[in-house]
N, C-alpha and C positions, 0 to 999 in steps of 0.2 A: 849328536848332529843330525843324523838321519831322521830323527823324529822332528826336528825343527823343520827340515826340508819337507817332510811329509805333511806338517801342518800347513805350511806356505801353500804346497800344491793343492792342499785340500781346500784352503781359504780361496786361493785364486779359482779353483773349480765352482764352488760355491757362489763366488760374486759374479763369475762368467754366466752360471745359470739364472742367477737373479736379474742380471742385466737383460738376458735372452727373454726370460718371462715378462719383465717390465716393458721392453720395447716391442714384444708380440701384442701385450695387452693394450700399449698405446696405438700400436698400428690397426688392432682391430676396432678400438673405440674410434679412431679417426675414420677407418672405413664406414663404420656405422654412423658417424656423424655426417659423413659426406652423403651416405645414403638416405638419411632423415632429413638433410637440407634439400636434397634433390626431390625427394618426395614431399617435403613441405611446399617446395615450390610448384610442383604439379597440382597440388590439391588447392594451393592458393589461386591458382589460374583456373578459374571454371566460369562458364557462361550460362545464362539463363535460357532454359527453353520453355517456351509458352505454348499451350494448347488450348484453342478457344473454339467452341461449337455454340455458336449463339442460338440455334434453333433448339438445343437441348439444354441450355444454361450452363455449359461446362467451361470454367475458367481454370485451367491447372497450369502452375509454374513450377519448375523444379531445377536444381543446378545439374550441369554437365561437367564432369571433370575429366582431365588428362590421365585418369586412373581408373581402370576398369573394374577394380575390386569395389570400389565407392559406387561407380555407376551402376552396377549390378544391383546393389543393395537398394539404390534410390529408384531405379526401374521396377523393381520388386514391389515397392510401396506403391509407388504412382499406378501400377498396373491393377491394382484392387479396386481403383476408381474409374477405370477406362470406360466401362459400360453403363455407368450411373449418368442419371439427369440431375440437374440442379446442385452441381458440386463445385467448389472452387477450393484451389490449394495453394497456399503461399508459404513462404520459408524464409529462414534466415541462416547464414553459415557463420560459425564462430571458430577461429583457428588459434590455437596456441602453439607453442614449440613441441608439445607432447601430444596434443589431442585435436581431432577435428570434431565439432559438433554442430549436427544440422537439426533444426527444430521446424517442424511442419505444422501449419494451422490448416485444419481441413473442415470445411464448413458444407455439410451434406443436408440440405433440405432445412436450413437453418440452425441445425444442431452442430455446434462446434466442438471438435475434439483435437487433440494433439499427439503428435508423434516425435520420437527422438531417433537418430541414427548417431552413435558416437563411434569413433576410430581412434585407436591408440597407435600414433604414427610411429612410436619406438618399437612396439611390440609388435606392430603389424597385425593387429586383431581388433574385431569389433568388441565394445564393452558396454554394460548396462549403465544406468543413470548414476548409480552408486560411485562410479569412477569420478563424476563430477561433484556429486552432493551425496553424501552418505546418509540414507534415510535410517539406517539401523542405529547411527549415532545421534543424529538430529531430528529424527521423527518427531519426538515430544516437542520440539521447539516449533516445527511446522504446524502442529496441531495447536499449539498455544496461539500462534499468529492467526490461524483460521477461526478459532474460537474468538478471538478478541475483534476480528474483522467482519464475520459473516454471522448470519442467523444459526440458530440452534439446528435447524433442519439441514443446513449446509455442513455444518460441523458433524453431525450425526453420519451423514453420508460418506464425508471423507474418512472418519473413523472405521466405517463398516467396510470401506474399500481397501483400507491399509496400504495405501500408496500404490496399488498395481496399476491404477489409471493416472498416475502423476508423471508429467514430462518436465524437464529441465530446460531454462532459456538462460544463457549466460550473455549479460549486457555489461556496458561500462559502469552503470549504476549499482550492479550486483547480481544475484543470482534469483531469477523468477522460479517459483514451483507452480505449474498451471494443471488444474483437474479437468479431465473430460467431462463435458456436459452430459453424457450418457449415464453417469452415475448419479445424477441429480432429478428429481421430479419437480416439474414447475418451476424450474429456475432458469431465466433466459439471460441472465448476465454472465459475464466471464468469472471464473473463479480462479483466483492466483494469489500468492503472497511473494513478498520480496524480502530478501536477506540482503540488506543494502551493504555495500563495500564501504571502507574505512572514510574515503573521500566523496563519497555520495553525498547529495544534498538530502535534508530531512525529508523534504516534499518534492516528489517527483513532478516536472512540468506536464500538465495534461492538456488535451483538447477540449475547449469549452466555448460556446457562446452566449452563455447565460449564467448568471452569478445571483447566488441567494445567501442570505445570513440565517444560520441556525441558532437558536437562543434558548436558554434553558433556565428556569426560574427555580427558587425556593431552595436550593442546595446550600451548602454542600451535603452530600449524603454518601451511604455506603456505594451508591452505584455512579457517582460522578466520576471517578477514575477510568471506570470501565467504559463510561460514555465517551470520555476523552481517548482512551485507547481505540475505540472503534474509529472514531473520527481520525485519528492520526494514521492507522492502518489503511484508511480510504483516502488518504491523501486530503483531508479536509479539516477545518477548524470550524470553532463556534464561540460565542459569547455566553458566559456563564453568569446570570444576574443572581448573586448570592446574598443571602441574609445575613446581617451582621452578627445576630446572636447565635447563628450557627458556625460561622467563620470563627468566631472567638474560641470554640470548643473544637474545632475541626482543622485546626491550622495547617496540619501536614497535608491534608487534601487541598486546600487552597494553594499550598507552595507547589504541590504536584501539578495541579492545572496549570498553574503560571508556567511552571518550569517544562512543561509538555507543549508549550507554545499557544495554550488556550488564552482566550481574552476573559480576564474576571471584572465583573462590573457589581454595580449595587442595586440591590432590591430592598433598600433600606434596612434597618436594624431590626425591627419586630414585627414586618408585614402590616403595618397599620395603613388605614384609609387616610392619606395625607390630606385630602379635601376636607377633613373634619378637625383638623388640627391648627393650632396657631403657628406663626412663623417660628417662634422658639422651638415648639415642638417637631416642626418639620425640619429644622437645623440639626435638631439633636438626633433625629432618625439617620439624617444624611451624614453628619460629620462623625459620629460615633463608629460607623461602618467604614469610613474612609481612614480614620485613624487606625483601626484593627487591620485593615488591608496593608497600609502603609508598613505597620510594625512586622508583617509576615513577610513581605516581598521587598519592602524600599521602595515601592511604585506607587503612584496615585492613580485613583479611580478616574475613568474618563467618561463614564455614563451612568445614569439613574434609571431604573425602571420603576415607576411608582406601583405599588401594589394595586391589582385590579384594572389598572391603565387610568387610574383617576389622577388629573393634574389640572386643577382650575387655574385663575390667573394667579392667586396667591402662591401657588406650588410652583408655577411656571417662573415666577418672579423671585423665588427664594432659592431654588435648585440652582447650582453654579456649573452644571455641566449640561450637555444636550440630553434630551428625555426620550428614551427609546422604547416606544410601544410595538406593534405587530400589525400585520393585516391578513396573516394565515394562523388561525388558531386551531391547533389540533384537537382541543379537548381531551387531551390525554387524562387528564385528572378525572374527568366524568366518564369516559367509557373504559379505561383500564383494559383495553384491547389492542394488541400490537397490530392485528390485520387491519382494524378501523383506522388506527393511527396512519399506518404504512398507506392505505388507499386514500386517506384523507389530504396527505402530503401529495402524492402523485396527481390527485384530481385537481387541486388547487393551486399548486404552486407555479409561479412564473418569474421572469427575469426581475430582479430588484426587490423582491420580496423579503420580509423579515418574519420568519417562522418561530411560533411560539410552543414551547414544550416544557416538561419539568424532569430534571435529572434525580428524581426521588421515587421513580417507579421502575420496577424490573421490565414491565410492558413496554415503556419507552424506550429503554435500553435495547430490547429485542426489536423493536420497530425501526430504530435508526439503523441497525446492522441489516435489516432488509431492504431499507429505502436507500442507503448511501449508494451501493453499487449500481442500482438501477438509475438514480438521478445522475451518477457520473457518465455512464453510458448513453443517457439522453442529452448530454452536453452541458450539464450544470458544474459549476464550481461551488462548492459549499464552503462558506467562510464564516468569519467573525464580522460583527457590525463595522469594526474598523476597516477589515479587509473589503468589505462591501463599499463602504465610502470611497476607498481609495480606487477600486475597480472603477466606480462611476464618476470619479474626479470631483467628489464633492466635499466640502469643509462643513462639517455639522455645527450648528450654532448653539450657543449656551441658551438654555430655556426654550428652545424650539422642541415641538413634539415630532418624531418622525414614526411612521408607521410602515413605510417602505423608503427606499431610497433608489431613484431611478436616474 
């Protein structure tokens, strides 16, 4: 009998101890939650401080919080630039339940660098960028995106830097990784990659006041997908005028281009001079390519680019789609030089132009990686022929030759 009483007494004591510990933990958690909520409210309520010195070209903006711990860190960052001329600082503040992340864009003498300040609201401590984006785990994916989007020089610089000059910006569409301009040589455009969120649009809205179409002839080839990847990473599109006899034996590439949102059109079946063919021979060159494309994608070809741009009255009367030529010829097939291709585009392109290139040369691939970010920063949207026509409000007519669309 005494054994039973002792057991019950032991059980009651253990139960009471458990309840005490349980409610103690709950009270502790509630206090921490209340403290976190209070701190969250404090950091969420901040004001902008602006310092302008027109005589020395200073325009500094930074956030001021109701929390001295954050303010001291921000003041420390800003004070590094107090005595400089020709400097501007802008920022964004992103707050979640657990983290406040401040992202600063610092332009000194035209050289743009970035800095982060991250603060863990629950742990009450500052933390590095890996708290937001783990470079140890995802570093290879960052490098893959940089390689797909930018030139080999940019890629090599990022590899050498090993993310020591990388900053993280969190936005609704996803996580941006920015790289300081100081690690690059003769690169004037911003260098960043985006890891899009699940609900993000595949192409992010951009600011532009000029629109051009990039076009590529003579593929598909081993470089076609890389060209498409570079376009996609730079929020751009293009039209690939492919040969039927290459499409037939590279159907996976054609399907991949199509699935990536690129426009695939016809460059005829065997690259013959249509001006020298009969009506029946022209029809065979066009129709056989259309059939192959339809079998691969289930879609129909919308445009034809005749080889060499040759389209006499017979060709125009026979082809049952708009005919797309060009007015900016990079001559990439002749120079096979990425720098010359890059310079030719920048020196000659203007609103409404159709640019001719070929997706069969590695030099062209490198050139577009070089030129796309520069064009974007100059206010160009790079798109397909259909995209250009849509932007200009034009309906392209069957049998008509288009060298540009204005």
